[in-house]
C-alpha positions as CSV (number, residue, x, y, z in Angstrom):
1,X,27.3,7.8,-21.3
2,X,23.6,7.9,-20.7
3,X,22.3,8.3,-17.2
4,X,20.4,5.3,-16.0
5,X,16.5,5.5,-15.6
6,X,15.5,5.7,-11.9
7,X,13.6,2.6,-12.0
8,X,16.7,1.2,-13.5
9,X,19.0,2.5,-10.7
10,X,16.4,1.2,-8.0
11,X,16.4,-2.6,-9.6
12,X,20.0,-2.6,-9.5
13,X,20.3,-1.5,-6.0
14,X,17.5,-4.6,-5.0
15,X,19.5,-7.0,-6.8
16,X,22.8,-5.7,-5.5
17,X,21.2,-5.6,-1.9
18,X,19.9,-9.0,-2.2
19,X,23.3,-10.6,-3.4
20,X,25.3,-8.6,-0.5
21,X,22.3,-9.9,2.2
22,X,22.9,-13.5,0.9
23,X,27.0,-13.5,0.5
24,X,27.0,-12.4,4.5
25,X,24.9,-15.0,5.5
26,X,27.2,-17.7,3.7
27,X,30.4,-16.4,4.7
28,X,32.2,-15.2,7.7
29,X,30.7,-11.3,7.5
30,X,29.2,-10.8,10.9
31,X,25.2,-9.7,10.6
32,X,26.2,-7.2,12.9
33,X,28.2,-5.4,10.2
34,X,25.1,-5.1,8.1
35,X,22.7,-3.7,11.0
36,X,24.6,-1.4,12.4
37,X,26.5,0.2,9.0
38,X,24.0,-0.6,6.2
39,X,20.5,-1.0,7.9
40,X,21.1,2.8,9.0
41,X,21.3,3.8,5.5
42,X,17.9,2.3,4.4
43,X,16.1,3.6,7.7
44,X,17.5,7.3,7.1
45,X,16.0,7.1,3.7
46,X,12.5,5.6,4.6
47,X,12.6,8.5,7.3
48,X,12.8,10.8,5.0
49,X,10.5,9.8,3.2
50,X,7.9,9.7,5.9
51,X,9.0,13.1,6.7
52,X,7.2,14.6,4.3
53,X,4.5,12.0,3.6
54,X,2.2,14.5,6.3
55,X,3.2,17.7,4.6
56,X,2.6,16.7,1.3
57,X,-0.7,15.1,2.3
58,X,-1.5,18.2,4.2
59,X,-0.7,20.6,1.1
60,X,-2.0,18.7,-1.8
61,X,-5.4,18.3,-0.4
62,X,-6.2,21.5,0.5
63,X,-4.7,22.9,-3.1
64,X,-6.3,19.9,-4.8
65,X,-9.7,20.4,-3.3
66,X,-10.0,24.3,-3.3
67,X,-9.3,24.4,-7.0
68,X,-11.9,21.8,-7.8
69,X,-13.9,25.5,-7.7
70,X,-17.1,23.5,-6.6
71,X,-18.2,21.6,-3.7
72,X,-20.7,19.2,-6.2
73,X,-17.6,18.4,-8.2
74,X,-16.2,17.4,-4.7
75,X,-18.6,14.8,-3.7
76,X,-19.0,13.6,-7.2
77,X,-15.0,12.7,-7.3
78,X,-15.4,11.4,-3.9
79,X,-18.2,9.3,-4.3
80,X,-17.0,7.9,-7.6
81,X,-13.4,7.5,-5.7
82,X,-14.7,5.6,-2.8
83,X,-17.1,3.2,-4.9
84,X,-14.5,2.4,-6.8
85,X,-12.0,1.7,-4.2
86,X,-14.8,-0.5,-2.0
87,X,-15.4,-2.4,-5.4
88,X,-11.9,-3.3,-5.9
89,X,-11.2,-4.1,-2.3
90,X,-14.3,-6.7,-2.5
91,X,-12.8,-8.1,-5.7
92,X,-9.6,-8.7,-4.3
93,X,-10.9,-11.0,-1.5
94,X,-13.0,-12.5,-3.1
95,X,-10.1,-13.4,-5.7
96,X,-8.0,-14.6,-2.5
97,X,-10.8,-16.7,-1.1
98,X,-11.5,-18.5,-4.1
99,X,-7.5,-19.2,-4.8
100,X,-7.4,-20.5,-1.3
101,X,-10.1,-22.9,-1.3
102,X,-9.0,-24.3,-4.5
103,X,-5.6,-25.2,-3.7
104,X,-6.0,-25.7,-0.1
105,X,-2.4,-24.8,1.1
106,X,-3.3,-25.2,4.9
107,X,-3.8,-28.8,4.7
108,X,-0.4,-29.4,3.3
109,X,1.4,-27.4,6.3
110,X,3.5,-30.5,8.5
111,X,2.0,-30.7,12.0
112,X,5.7,-30.5,13.4
113,X,6.2,-27.0,11.2
114,X,3.2,-25.9,12.6
115,X,4.2,-26.7,15.9
116,X,7.1,-25.2,15.8
117,X,6.1,-21.9,14.1
118,X,3.7,-21.6,16.9
119,X,6.5,-22.1,19.8
120,X,8.8,-19.6,17.8
121,X,6.3,-16.7,17.5
122,X,4.1,-17.2,20.2
123,X,5.5,-13.7,21.9
124,X,5.3,-12.1,18.8
125,X,1.8,-13.2,18.3
126,X,0.7,-12.4,21.5
127,X,1.8,-8.6,21.0
128,X,-0.3,-8.7,17.8
129,X,-3.0,-10.1,19.6
130,X,-3.2,-7.6,23.0
131,X,-3.7,-4.8,20.0
132,X,-6.0,-6.7,18.5
133,X,-8.1,-6.9,21.6
134,X,-8.0,-3.1,22.2
135,X,-9.3,-2.4,18.8
136,X,-11.8,-5.0,19.2
137,X,-13.4,-3.6,22.5
138,X,-13.9,-0.2,20.7
139,X,-17.4,0.9,19.7
140,X,-18.2,-0.3,16.5
141,X,-18.4,3.5,15.3
142,X,-14.8,4.2,16.8
143,X,-13.4,4.1,13.2
144,X,-15.7,7.0,12.3
145,X,-14.5,8.5,15.7
146,X,-10.7,8.2,14.9
147,X,-11.1,10.2,11.6
148,X,-12.1,13.2,13.2
149,X,-8.9,14.2,15.3
150,X,-8.9,16.1,18.9
151,X,-5.9,18.4,18.0
152,X,-4.9,18.3,14.5
153,X,-0.9,19.1,15.4
154,X,-1.0,16.1,17.1
155,X,-2.5,14.2,14.4
156,X,0.4,15.5,12.1
157,X,3.1,13.7,13.8
158,X,2.0,10.4,13.6
159,X,2.0,8.7,9.8
160,X,-0.4,6.4,11.4
161,X,-3.3,9.0,11.9
162,X,-2.9,10.1,7.9
163,X,-7.0,9.9,7.8
164,X,-7.1,12.7,10.5
165,X,-4.5,14.4,8.5
166,X,-7.0,13.7,5.2
167,X,-9.8,14.6,7.2
168,X,-8.7,18.0,8.3
169,X,-7.3,19.1,4.4
170,X,-10.5,18.2,3.1
171,X,-12.4,20.4,5.5
172,X,-9.6,23.1,4.9
173,X,-10.7,22.8,1.1
174,X,-14.1,23.1,1.3
175,X,-13.6,26.1,3.4
176,X,-11.9,27.8,1.1
177,X,-14.3,27.5,-1.3
178,X,-16.8,29.3,0.3
179,X,-15.2,32.2,1.7
180,X,-14.3,35.3,-0.3
181,X,-12.4,34.7,-3.2
182,X,-9.9,37.9,-2.2
183,X,-9.1,36.0,1.5
184,X,-8.9,32.5,0.0
185,X,-6.4,33.0,-2.7
186,X,-3.1,33.5,-0.4
187,X,-3.9,31.2,1.5
188,X,-4.0,28.5,-2.0
189,X,-1.3,30.7,-3.0
190,X,0.7,29.7,0.1
191,X,-0.1,26.0,0.1
192,X,0.5,25.5,-3.6
193,X,4.0,27.3,-3.3
194,X,4.6,24.6,-0.3
195,X,3.9,21.9,-2.3
196,X,6.2,22.4,-5.0
197,X,8.7,22.7,-2.4
198,X,7.6,19.3,-1.1
199,X,7.7,17.8,-4.6
200,X,11.3,18.9,-5.2
201,X,12.2,17.6,-1.6
202,X,10.9,14.2,-3.0
203,X,13.5,14.7,-5.9
204,X,16.2,15.3,-4.0
205,X,15.1,11.9,-1.7
206,X,15.0,9.8,-4.7
207,X,18.2,10.9,-5.3
208,X,19.5,8.7,-2.9
209,X,16.9,6.0,-3.7
210,X,19.0,3.0,-5.2
211,X,21.4,3.4,-1.6
212,X,18.3,3.3,0.5
213,X,17.1,0.4,-1.6
214,X,20.3,-1.7,-1.3
215,X,20.5,-0.8,2.5
216,X,16.8,-2.4,3.3
217,X,17.2,-5.5,0.7
218,X,20.4,-6.1,2.0
219,X,19.4,-5.8,5.9
220,X,16.4,-7.6,5.4
221,X,18.2,-11.1,4.0
222,X,20.5,-10.8,7.1
223,X,17.4,-10.3,9.7
224,X,15.4,-13.2,8.0
225,X,18.6,-15.6,8.3
226,X,19.8,-14.9,11.7
227,X,22.6,-16.9,12.7
228,X,20.9,-19.8,10.8
229,X,21.5,-19.5,6.9
230,X,19.2,-22.1,6.1
231,X,16.4,-20.9,8.6
232,X,14.7,-18.7,6.5
233,X,14.7,-20.8,3.7
234,X,13.2,-23.8,6.0
235,X,10.5,-21.6,6.5
236,X,10.0,-20.4,2.8
237,X,9.6,-23.7,1.9
238,X,7.8,-25.1,4.4
239,X,4.8,-22.4,3.5
240,X,5.5,-21.9,-0.1
241,X,2.2,-23.4,-1.0
242,X,0.4,-20.6,0.9
243,X,2.9,-17.7,-0.3
244,X,2.1,-19.0,-3.9
245,X,-1.3,-18.7,-3.4
246,X,-0.9,-15.2,-1.9
247,X,1.2,-14.1,-5.0
248,X,-0.8,-15.6,-7.6
249,X,-3.8,-13.6,-6.1
250,X,-1.8,-10.3,-6.1
251,X,-0.8,-11.0,-9.6
252,X,-4.3,-11.6,-11.1
253,X,-5.1,-8.3,-9.4
254,X,-1.7,-6.5,-11.3
255,X,-1.9,-8.2,-14.7
256,X,-5.9,-8.9,-15.1
257,X,-8.2,-7.3,-12.9
258,X,-6.4,-3.5,-13.3
259,X,-5.5,-3.9,-17.0
260,X,-9.4,-4.7,-17.3
261,X,-10.5,-1.7,-15.4
262,X,-8.3,0.7,-17.0
263,X,-9.1,-0.7,-20.6
264,X,-12.9,-0.4,-19.5
265,X,-12.9,3.4,-18.4
266,X,-9.2,4.6,-20.3
267,X,-7.6,4.9,-23.3
268,X,-4.3,4.8,-21.3
269,X,-2.1,1.0,-22.4
270,X,-1.4,-0.9,-19.7
271,X,2.1,-1.3,-20.7
272,X,2.4,2.6,-20.9
273,X,0.8,2.8,-17.2
274,X,3.2,0.0,-15.7
275,X,6.2,1.5,-17.2
276,X,5.2,5.0,-15.8
277,X,4.7,3.7,-12.0
278,X,7.6,1.6,-11.9
279,X,9.7,3.3,-9.6
280,X,6.5,4.0,-7.1
281,X,6.3,-0.1,-7.3
282,X,9.9,-0.7,-6.8
283,X,9.6,1.6,-3.7
284,X,6.4,0.3,-2.9
285,X,8.1,-3.3,-2.6
286,X,11.3,-1.9,-0.6
287,X,9.4,0.1,1.9
288,X,6.4,-2.1,2.5
289,X,4.2,1.2,2.9
290,X,2.2,2.9,0.6
291,X,2.3,6.2,2.9
292,X,6.1,6.5,2.5
293,X,5.7,5.6,-1.5
294,X,2.8,8.2,-1.6
295,X,5.2,11.1,-2.4
296,X,6.9,9.3,-5.6
297,X,3.6,7.8,-6.1
298,X,1.9,11.3,-6.8
299,X,4.9,12.2,-8.7
300,X,5.0,9.5,-11.4
301,X,0.7,9.9,-11.7
302,X,1.5,13.2,-12.4
303,X,4.1,13.7,-14.3
304,X,4.6,10.3,-16.3
305,X,1.1,9.6,-16.4
306,X,-0.5,13.0,-16.7
307,X,-3.4,12.7,-14.3
308,X,-3.8,16.4,-13.2
309,X,-2.7,17.5,-9.7
310,X,-6.1,18.3,-9.2
311,X,-7.7,14.7,-8.9
312,X,-4.3,13.1,-7.6
313,X,-3.8,15.4,-4.7
314,X,-7.3,14.3,-3.5
315,X,-7.6,10.5,-4.8
316,X,-3.9,9.1,-4.0
317,X,-3.6,10.4,-0.3
318,X,-7.4,9.2,0.3
319,X,-6.3,5.6,-1.2
320,X,-3.3,5.7,0.7
321,X,-5.2,5.4,3.8
322,X,-8.9,3.5,2.5
323,X,-7.8,1.4,-0.7
324,X,-5.2,-1.7,0.6
325,X,-6.3,-4.2,-2.0
326,X,-3.5,-6.5,-1.4
327,X,-3.7,-6.5,2.1
328,X,-7.2,-7.5,1.9
329,X,-6.6,-10.0,-0.5
330,X,-3.8,-11.3,1.7
331,X,-6.0,-10.9,4.6
332,X,-8.6,-13.1,3.3
333,X,-6.1,-15.9,1.8
334,X,-4.3,-16.1,5.5
335,X,-7.6,-16.5,7.5
336,X,-8.7,-19.6,5.5
337,X,-5.1,-20.8,5.3
338,X,-5.0,-20.8,9.1
339,X,-8.3,-22.1,9.6
340,X,-7.3,-25.3,7.4
341,X,-3.9,-25.7,8.9
342,X,-5.9,-25.8,12.2
343,X,-7.9,-28.5,11.0
344,X,-11.6,-26.3,11.2
345,X,-13.8,-25.9,8.6
346,X,-15.0,-22.7,7.3
347,X,-18.9,-22.2,6.5
348,X,-19.4,-19.8,3.5
349,X,-21.3,-17.6,6.1
350,X,-17.9,-17.3,7.7
351,X,-16.3,-16.6,4.3
352,X,-19.1,-13.8,4.2
353,X,-18.0,-12.4,7.3
354,X,-14.3,-12.5,5.7
355,X,-15.8,-10.3,2.7
356,X,-16.9,-8.0,5.0
357,X,-14.6,-7.6,7.9
358,X,-11.8,-7.4,5.7
359,X,-12.9,-4.3,3.5
360,X,-13.9,-2.5,6.6
361,X,-10.3,-3.3,8.3
362,X,-8.8,-2.2,5.1
363,X,-10.4,1.3,5.8
364,X,-8.9,1.2,8.8
365,X,-5.7,0.1,8.0
366,X,-2.9,2.3,8.3
367,X,-0.7,2.3,5.2
368,X,2.6,1.2,7.1
369,X,4.9,-1.9,7.6
370,X,3.0,-4.7,9.8
371,X,-0.6,-3.1,9.9
372,X,-1.9,-6.0,8.1
373,X,-1.2,-8.5,10.7
374,X,-2.8,-6.3,13.6
375,X,-6.2,-6.3,11.2
376,X,-6.0,-10.1,10.0
377,X,-6.7,-10.8,14.0
378,X,-9.8,-8.8,13.7
379,X,-10.7,-10.9,10.6
380,X,-9.9,-14.1,12.5
381,X,-11.7,-13.3,15.4
382,X,-15.1,-12.6,13.4
383,X,-14.8,-16.2,12.7
384,X,-14.2,-17.7,15.8
385,X,-10.7,-18.5,14.7
386,X,-8.0,-18.6,16.8
387,X,-5.7,-15.5,17.0
388,X,-2.7,-16.7,18.2
389,X,-2.6,-18.8,14.5
390,X,-0.7,-16.0,12.6
391,X,1.9,-17.3,14.4
392,X,1.8,-19.7,11.2
393,X,2.1,-17.1,8.7
394,X,4.5,-14.6,10.7
395,X,7.6,-16.2,8.8
396,X,6.9,-15.5,5.0
397,X,4.6,-12.1,6.3
398,X,7.5,-9.9,5.6
399,X,8.4,-11.0,2.2
400,X,4.7,-11.2,1.1
401,X,3.9,-7.4,3.0
402,X,6.3,-6.2,0.0
403,X,4.2,-7.8,-2.7
404,X,0.8,-6.5,-1.2
405,X,2.0,-3.0,-0.6
406,X,2.9,-2.9,-4.6
407,X,-0.7,-3.8,-5.4
408,X,-1.9,-1.6,-2.7
409,X,-0.2,1.3,-4.5
410,X,-0.8,0.1,-8.1
411,X,-4.8,0.1,-6.9
412,X,-4.5,3.2,-5.9
413,X,-3.1,4.6,-9.2
414,X,-5.6,2.6,-11.6
415,X,-8.6,4.3,-9.6
416,X,-6.8,7.5,-10.1
417,X,-6.2,7.0,-13.8
418,X,-9.7,5.8,-14.1
419,X,-11.4,8.9,-11.7
420,X,-9.7,11.4,-14.2
421,X,-10.2,9.9,-17.0
422,X,-14.4,9.9,-16.5
423,X,-13.6,13.9,-15.0
424,X,-12.2,14.6,-18.5
425,X,-8.5,15.3,-16.4
426,X,-6.3,13.1,-18.8
427,X,-3.7,15.2,-21.2
428,X,-4.3,14.7,-24.7
429,X,-0.9,14.6,-25.4
430,X,-0.5,10.9,-23.4
431,X,-3.5,9.2,-25.4
432,X,-2.8,10.5,-28.5
433,X,0.7,8.9,-28.1
434,X,-0.7,5.7,-26.9
435,X,-3.8,5.6,-29.2
436,X,-3.3,7.9,-31.9
437,X,-6.6,6.5,-33.5
438,X,-8.8,6.9,-30.3
439,X,-7.2,10.4,-28.8
440,X,-9.9,12.4,-30.5
441,X,-12.5,10.4,-29.8
442,X,-11.5,10.3,-26.0
443,X,-11.2,14.1,-25.2
444,X,-14.5,14.8,-26.7
445,X,-15.6,11.9,-24.3
């Protein structure tokens, strides 16, 4: 019997987890069974991915930068990467603002639902406000300060400090280009071998991915419903219009914006591209973490799309920390939705401030679940909307977080593919297979 493809196994695990969760909340099976014995499997799976995220970023970036062989090439690739990331982020926020202004989901939210949600989630909102206040009181240059670690060993123990690891790896990679080759080569060989070991560990972890996805989905359904099976459905229905606006924007990014970018800068058909990164997208959907998904994202980008390790090991770790297209779009929609629900009119100047603040917030947002909510409060404060209003959108946030993480990861790979194409680092075989009439032309370019 032909072995099922990884993405098919993950889809089966996801669907079975959804069905199992619904069965639990509709029958007399105690929720504690799922939370005590099923959820830990998913937690172990995520912890395993997080375990290798930092060593993967550290080793792959050091090898990637040192293999570039030229500091000028590094600056050129880095400039392209940052510029495209910023452009896609601004575009995502703009799309979100256009949709939320056209459909105005906040004006249709019942007052009773609003009051109940504010009461129910006031404590959760308060904790987020406290974290955001700490960030708000910091110096405007604090994000720049935070990039430089005062202790690299401490930074490697915290996945939220991934940008510090990226900075250190870049510095080490550049330093290896400047020292004598005889001294640099042994270090490069070590990290190259270490990187291969980490990739093999990724393969081991992905063997249990379907079971981890099943556990994550089943426990998520049970946690949302709680002891009242209808509570989750009622909350989602009350905020359905808001959720559909967010999802509409995310789908526009995935099925309109990204295909257009790929068509403009590469010869890779989007259908093949989408199929190649499907395992990473499905994992992003279940983990809600672009950092945790990074090992699989790199594996699929290199092995299925054919992007060279030199490019992927630089662009993708950077993207997992600074490129948050889905999160930025969500922040734009959520900020205006909350203002509409509270009866506040936002000027175009305030909405322009949303674009600026959300762009900067996406750079400082950690690629872990729930980070978008904290950064959303920064956006709300910038346009004088009460931060406690996030209580209105906490209910569907976990579900939307799954979708926007898919967009974050997809955007990372799109930019990586574009940069690789402009640098001539895409393989001839993939392009010829996809479009034999333009392959030679593409290679010459």
